[in-house]
C-alpha positions as CSV (number, residue, x, y, z in Angstrom):
1,M,78.1,8.9,-37.6
2,K,78.7,8.1,-33.9
3,A,75.5,5.9,-33.8
4,K,76.6,4.1,-36.9
5,K,79.9,3.1,-35.4
6,L,78.2,2.0,-32.2
7,V,75.8,-0.2,-34.1
8,L,78.6,-1.7,-36.1
9,A,80.6,-2.4,-33.0
10,I,77.6,-4.1,-31.3
11,A,77.0,-6.2,-34.4
12,I,80.7,-7.4,-34.5
13,F,80.7,-8.2,-30.8
14,G,77.4,-10.1,-31.1
15,G,78.8,-12.1,-34.0
16,M,81.8,-13.0,-31.9
17,L,79.6,-14.2,-29.0
18,F,77.5,-16.2,-31.4
19,T,80.5,-17.9,-32.9
20,A,81.9,-18.8,-29.4
21,Q,78.5,-20.2,-28.3
22,A,78.2,-22.3,-31.5
23,T,81.7,-23.7,-30.9
24,N,80.9,-24.6,-27.3
25,I,77.7,-26.4,-28.4
26,I,79.6,-28.5,-31.0
27,D,82.2,-29.5,-28.4
28,L,79.6,-30.5,-25.9
29,D,77.9,-32.9,-28.4
30,G,81.0,-35.0,-28.4
31,Q,81.7,-34.8,-32.1
32,T,85.3,-33.7,-31.4
33,T,87.2,-35.8,-29.0
34,T,90.9,-35.8,-28.2
35,E,90.7,-39.1,-26.2
36,V,93.0,-41.9,-27.3
37,K,91.4,-45.3,-26.9
38,K,93.7,-48.1,-25.8
39,K,93.2,-51.8,-26.1
40,A,95.1,-54.8,-24.9
41,R,97.6,-56.3,-27.4
42,D,98.6,-59.9,-27.6
43,I,102.3,-60.5,-27.7
44,P,102.9,-64.1,-29.0
45,S,105.8,-65.9,-27.3
46,G,108.4,-67.3,-29.7
47,G,108.8,-70.6,-27.9
């Protein structure tokens, strides 16, 4: 019973590590960006 709980704990911990690693890989690919792109705007004069 003790070995069964140990294997289960290792499996859960390994799954958490895999999920964290997969998230880091996705972020490094540049698919998710929080950058706001700014561009110059023309302001027409009313005169």
